[in-house]
C-alpha positions, 0 to 999 in steps of 0.5 A: 604821398610817397616817401621819399630819400634823405637826399630831399630831406633838407629844409634849405632845398630849391622847393621853397625858393622856386614857389616863392617865385610863383606868383600864381602859386599863393600857398605852398607847404612842404610836409612830413607825414612819417619818418620817410614819407613827405609831401607837398601841399599847394594852392591856386588862384585858378585852374590857369595857375594850377596849370602854370605850376604844374607845367612849370620850374618845380616840376620840371626841377622835380622831373629831373631830380625824381630818381636821386630825390624819391624812393618812388614815382611821386603822385599828384593828387588834385583836389578842389578846396570847398572851405578855408580859414586864411589869416589876413 
């Protein structure tokens, strides 16, 4: 997770709306880890969904706006979920 500038602290930012449009991204969270450190946690049904997300509109928008939104270049950490408890 990398520090983020004040410009992207808005709860009504475009990230959530864009994530809701992605059928291959069933889980998406915007996180605040400290006063100046934010992150995104998202999950996918499969590797194809992950790749669609990482090459899709959210990644393109982040890349285009990173200099004004982020204090540093983003760090993307790929993980595999080994267990989960979900509602439903």
